[in-house]
C-alpha positions in Angstrom: 125.7 87.6 78.2 127.5 87.4 81.6 131.1 88.4 81.9 133.1 86.8 84.8 135.8 88.4 86.8 138.3 86.1 85.2 137.4 87.3 81.8 137.7 90.9 82.9 141.2 90.3 84.2 142.2 88.4 81.0 141.2 91.4 79.0 142.9 94.0 81.3 146.2 92.2 81.9 147.7 92.5 78.4 147.3 96.3 78.9 149.3 96.3 82.1 151.4 99.2 81.0 148.3 101.4 80.9 147.7 100.7 84.6 151.4 101.3 85.4 151.4 104.7 83.6 148.2 105.8 85.4 149.6 104.7 88.8 152.8 106.7 88.2 150.7 109.7 87.0 148.4 109.4 90.0 151.4 109.3 92.4 153.0 112.3 90.7 149.7 114.2 90.9 149.5 113.6 94.6 153.1 114.8 95.0 152.4 117.9 92.9 149.3 118.7 95.0 151.4 118.5 98.1 154.0 120.8 96.6 151.3 123.3 95.5 149.9 123.8 99.0 151.0 127.0 100.8 153.6 126.5 103.6 152.0 126.4 107.0 153.7 126.1 110.4 152.3 124.4 113.5 153.0 125.5 117.1 152.0 123.3 120.0 151.5 124.1 123.7 150.8 121.3 126.2 148.9 120.7 129.5 149.5 117.8 131.8 146.6 116.4 133.7 146.3 113.5 136.2 144.0 112.4 139.0 144.9 112.3 142.6 143.5 108.9 143.6 144.3 109.5 147.2 141.6 112.2 147.2 139.2 110.8 144.6 139.2 107.2 145.9 138.9 104.3 143.5 137.3 105.3 140.1 137.1 103.3 136.9 138.5 104.2 133.5 135.2 105.6 132.3 135.1 108.0 135.2 138.7 109.0 134.6 137.9 109.7 130.9 134.9 111.8 131.9 137.1 113.8 134.3 139.7 114.5 131.6 137.0 115.2 129.0 135.6 117.9 131.3 139.1 119.3 131.5 139.4 119.4 127.7 135.9 120.9 127.4 137.0 123.9 129.5 140.0 124.5 127.2 137.9 124.5 124.0 134.8 126.1 125.5 133.2 128.9 123.5 133.8 131.5 126.2 137.5 130.7 126.4 137.9 130.8 122.6 136.0 134.1 122.6 138.4 135.5 125.2 141.3 134.4 122.9 139.8 135.9 119.8 139.2 139.2 121.7 142.7 139.4 122.9 144.2 138.2 119.6 142.2 140.8 117.6 144.0 143.6 119.5 147.3 142.1 118.1 146.0 142.1 114.5 145.0 138.4 114.4 141.9 137.8 112.2 139.0 135.5 113.3 140.0 133.1 110.4 143.2 132.4 112.2 141.3 131.1 115.2 138.7 128.7 113.8 138.5 125.7 116.0 139.0 122.4 114.1 140.8 124.1 111.3 143.5 126.6 112.3 143.5 125.6 116.0 142.7 122.2 117.5 143.0 120.1 120.6 144.5 116.6 120.9 144.9 114.2 123.8 147.9 111.9 124.2 147.4 109.9 127.4 147.8 112.5 130.3 149.0 115.2 127.9 146.6 117.6 126.2 148.1 119.4 123.2 146.9 122.7 121.8 147.7 123.2 118.1 147.8 126.3 116.0 148.6 126.5 112.3 149.5 129.6 110.4 151.6 130.7 107.4 153.6 132.9 109.8 155.4 130.7 112.3 155.6 133.5 114.8 151.9 134.1 114.6 151.2 130.4 115.2 153.3 130.5 118.4 151.6 133.7 119.5 148.1 132.4 119.0 148.6 129.0 120.7 150.4 130.5 123.7 147.7 133.1 124.1 145.1 130.3 124.0 147.1 128.2 126.6 147.4 131.2 129.0 143.7 132.1 128.8 142.6 128.5 129.2 144.9 128.0 132.2 143.5 131.1 133.9 139.9 129.8 133.4 141.0 126.3 134.6 142.5 127.7 137.8 139.4 129.7 138.5 137.1 126.8 137.8 139.2 124.5 139.9 138.9 126.9 142.8 135.2 126.7 142.6 135.4 122.9 142.4 137.4 122.8 145.7 134.9 125.2 147.3 132.1 122.9 146.2 133.8 119.9 147.7 134.2 121.8 151.0 130.5 122.8 151.0 129.5 119.3 150.3 131.4 118.0 153.3 130.0 120.8 155.5 126.5 119.9 154.2 127.0 116.3 155.4 127.9 117.6 158.8 124.8 119.8 158.9 122.5 116.9 158.0 124.2 114.8 160.7 123.3 117.6 163.2 119.7 117.5 162.1 119.5 113.7 162.5 121.1 113.9 166.0 118.8 116.8 167.0 115.7 114.8 165.9 117.0 111.8 167.9 117.4 114.1 170.9 121.1 113.1 171.2 123.1 114.5 174.2 126.3 114.5 172.2 125.7 117.7 170.3 128.7 120.0 170.0 129.9 123.0 168.0 127.3 124.5 165.7 124.9 121.6 166.4 124.7 122.6 170.1 124.3 126.4 169.4 121.4 126.6 167.0 117.9 125.3 166.9 116.6 122.7 164.5 114.8 125.3 162.4 118.0 127.3 162.1 119.9 124.2 161.0 117.4 123.5 158.3 117.7 127.1 157.1 121.4 126.8 157.1 121.2 123.6 155.1 119.0 125.3 152.5 121.5 128.3 152.2 124.5 125.9 151.9 122.7 123.8 149.3 122.1 127.0 147.2 125.8 128.0 147.5 126.8 124.4 146.6 124.7 124.5 143.4 126.3 127.8 142.4 129.8 126.5 143.0 129.2 123.3 141.1 127.9 125.4 138.1 131.0 127.6 138.1 133.3 124.7 138.6 132.6 123.5 135.0 132.4 119.9 136.2 136.1 119.8 137.1 136.9 117.3 139.8 138.7 118.5 143.0 141.0 115.5 142.6 142.4 116.8 139.3 146.0 117.7 139.1 147.0 119.8 136.1 149.6 122.2 134.9 150.5 124.2 131.8 153.4 121.9 131.0 155.0 123.9 128.1 154.4 126.9 125.9 155.0 126.5 122.2 158.5 126.7 120.7 159.2 128.4 117.4 158.5 125.8 114.6 161.6 125.1 112.6 159.9 123.7 109.5 156.5 123.8 107.8 154.1 120.8 108.3 154.1 118.2 105.5 150.3 118.1 104.9 150.5 114.2 105.1 152.6 113.9 101.9 152.7 110.1 102.0 148.9 109.9 102.2 148.4 112.3 99.3 150.8 110.3 97.1 149.1 107.0 98.1 145.7 108.5 97.3 147.0 109.5 93.9 148.4 106.0 93.3 145.1 104.4 94.2 143.1 106.7 92.0 145.6 106.0 89.2 145.2 102.3 89.7 141.4 102.5 89.4 141.5 104.7 86.3 144.2 102.6 84.7 142.3 99.4 85.4 139.2 100.9 83.7 141.2 102.2 80.8 142.9 98.8 80.3 139.6 97.0 80.4 138.1 99.3 77.8 141.2 99.1 75.6 141.2 95.3 75.9 137.5 95.1 74.9 137.9 97.2 71.8 
């Protein structure tokens, strides 16, 4: 025997109070769960990052996202986090307080990159995220220096290749280095510069020389604990209560 949706509703509706009670109990359960969570504080440090289009030239949104993603990747890279953990351990911070994705995290808001740290001790949260921001900034500055050097070597390499082309064409307009060295020496110099360029590109961590960034702010002392998404917990409890209440009303109405 088939039972239609209309028949199910007709059986459940007379027991509406069962659904209402379960909804209230579910919402209360979500609120109690929220209240039962230990208080945690969140500290936030921020980086600002933009692109100098005068240097980069026209680039599309995908290329901009890739450039900023490379910037974020440096901040959350394993070696940067390991530096933070090593420095933090000297201050009594346990590894559990520096688990990426749980106690520390990264979030992008347009041209602002936020570093988050959560801890039961608000002062510890501030200490951890500021230490992370300082270490990341030092690595970013170092990597950016290599990016600028790679850009300089790339331009120099273009000049050397032009020298070779002019030499092979037996041009009489050679000047500077082009006029002082032989074709063989130019080719050796190109090979050496190419090797240096590859090394600089690797240590630049894919940062663009047109990036403009700064450690915009260190974390302030958090004044209140985070809410653990209280509204969502209560809503989840209400939905669970509604489902349970609907099933209970249906069973009750069928008996």
